TIVO-2410 file (N, C-alpha, C; in nm, 3 decimals):
# residues 37
REC num residu      c1      c2      c3 atome chaine
REC   1      X  12.348  10.703  14.217     N      A
REC   1      X  12.267  10.619  14.242    CA      A
REC   1      X  12.151  10.674  14.186     C      A
REC   2      X  12.149  10.818  14.180     N      A
REC   2      X  12.012  10.912  14.141    CA      A
REC   2      X  11.992  10.853  14.003     C      A
REC   3      X  12.101  10.816  13.948     N      A
REC   3      X  12.036  10.791  13.765    CA      A
REC   3      X  11.950  10.651  13.786     C      A
REC   4      X  11.979  10.555  13.869     N      A
REC   4      X  11.914  10.429  13.872    CA      A
REC   4      X  11.757  10.456  13.912     C      A
REC   5      X  11.760  10.568  13.999     N      A
REC   5      X  11.624  10.594  14.025    CA      A
REC   5      X  11.533  10.670  13.911     C      A
REC   6      X  11.628  10.754  13.871     N      A
REC   6      X  11.553  10.820  13.751    CA      A
REC   6      X  11.527  10.717  13.640     C      A
REC   7      X  11.588  10.617  13.597     N      A
REC   7      X  11.579  10.527  13.522    CA      A
REC   7      X  11.449  10.447  13.540     C      A
REC   8      X  11.437  10.402  13.683     N      A
REC   8      X  11.353  10.307  13.711    CA      A
REC   8      X  11.207  10.371  13.717     C      A
REC   9      X  11.203  10.488  13.758     N      A
REC   9      X  11.071  10.596  13.733    CA      A
REC   9      X  11.038  10.616  13.575     C      A
REC  10      X  11.141  10.628  13.509     N      A
REC  10      X  11.091  10.642  13.360    CA      A
REC  10      X  11.047  10.487  13.301     C      A
REC  11      X  11.112  10.411  13.363     N      A
REC  11      X  11.058  10.275  13.301    CA      A
REC  11      X  10.925  10.228  13.334     C      A
REC  12      X  10.907  10.282  13.469     N      A
REC  12      X  10.745  10.273  13.527    CA      A
REC  12      X  10.672  10.359  13.461     C      A
REC  13      X  10.712  10.465  13.425     N      A
REC  13      X  10.607  10.563  13.374    CA      A
REC  13      X  10.569  10.491  13.221     C      A
REC  14      X  10.685  10.471  13.155     N      A
REC  14      X  10.658  10.385  13.031    CA      A
REC  14      X  10.579  10.261  13.031     C      A
REC  15      X  10.577  10.176  13.128     N      A
REC  15      X  10.504  10.064  13.147    CA      A
REC  15      X  10.378  10.101  13.209     C      A
REC  16      X  10.352  10.183  13.264     N      A
REC  16      X  10.196  10.250  13.319    CA      A
REC  16      X  10.121  10.306  13.232     C      A
REC  17      X  10.210  10.377  13.145     N      A
REC  17      X  10.123  10.464  13.055    CA      A
REC  17      X  10.035  10.359  12.940     C      A
REC  18      X  10.100  10.281  12.887     N      A
REC  18      X  10.018  10.213  12.783    CA      A
REC  18      X   9.959  10.107  12.847     C      A
REC  19      X   9.933  10.064  12.985     N      A
REC  19      X   9.904   9.981  13.046    CA      A
REC  19      X   9.756  10.030  13.088     C      A
REC  20      X   9.771  10.171  13.112     N      A
REC  20      X   9.635  10.242  13.125    CA      A
REC  20      X   9.566  10.268  13.016     C      A
REC  21      X   9.630  10.293  12.886     N      A
REC  21      X   9.585  10.289  12.777    CA      A
REC  21      X   9.494  10.187  12.725     C      A
REC  22      X   9.536  10.083  12.735     N      A
REC  22      X   9.462   9.937  12.739    CA      A
REC  22      X   9.360   9.922  12.852     C      A
REC  23      X   9.384   9.958  12.934     N      A
REC  23      X   9.278   9.948  13.040    CA      A
REC  23      X   9.138  10.061  13.001     C      A
REC  24      X   9.198  10.172  12.949     N      A
REC  24      X   9.079  10.264  12.894    CA      A
REC  24      X   9.021  10.190  12.789     C      A
REC  25      X   9.111  10.096  12.670     N      A
REC  25      X   9.049  10.062  12.563    CA      A
REC  25      X   8.923   9.930  12.605     C      A
REC  26      X   8.993   9.876  12.675     N      A
REC  26      X   8.925   9.742  12.749    CA      A
REC  26      X   8.765   9.802  12.816     C      A
REC  27      X   8.793   9.886  12.921     N      A
REC  27      X   8.689   9.913  13.052    CA      A
REC  27      X   8.606  10.038  12.945     C      A
REC  28      X   8.633  10.063  12.817     N      A
REC  28      X   8.556  10.178  12.768    CA      A
REC  28      X   8.535  10.303  12.825     C      A
REC  29      X   8.667  10.303  12.905     N      A
REC  29      X   8.670  10.464  12.986    CA      A
REC  29      X   8.600  10.479  13.083     C      A
REC  30      X   8.540  10.391  13.121     N      A
REC  30      X   8.463  10.380  13.246    CA      A
REC  30      X   8.543  10.453  13.375     C      A
REC  31      X   8.484  10.573  13.450     N      A
REC  31      X   8.551  10.568  13.560    CA      A
REC  31      X   8.663  10.693  13.509     C      A
REC  32      X   8.676  10.706  13.375     N      A
REC  32      X   8.780  10.744  13.346    CA      A
REC  32      X   8.879  10.685  13.336     C      A
REC  33      X   8.879  10.532  13.361     N      A
REC  33      X   9.008  10.452  13.358    CA      A
REC  33      X   9.102  10.446  13.451     C      A
REC  34      X   9.072  10.562  13.578     N      A
REC  34      X   9.181  10.580  13.672    CA      A
REC  34      X   9.162  10.437  13.762     C      A
REC  35      X   9.060  10.396  13.800     N      A
REC  35      X   9.064  10.300  13.904    CA      A
REC  35      X   9.095  10.174  13.800     C      A
REC  36      X   9.171  10.052  13.887     N      A
REC  36      X   9.240   9.956  13.842    CA      A
REC  36      X   9.133   9.821  13.899     C      A
REC  37      X   9.009   9.814  13.876     N      A
REC  37      X   8.938   9.712  13.893    CA      A
REC  37      X   8.863   9.661  13.785     C      A
***
């Protein structure tokens, strides 16, 4: 069961990193691109 959790975490991370990168590019890095607004 731990395998699924690990895979899920890795998947979420893999999906979140590019999303943040996109937000950074679109927002011009305002507020460090940390806030999702």
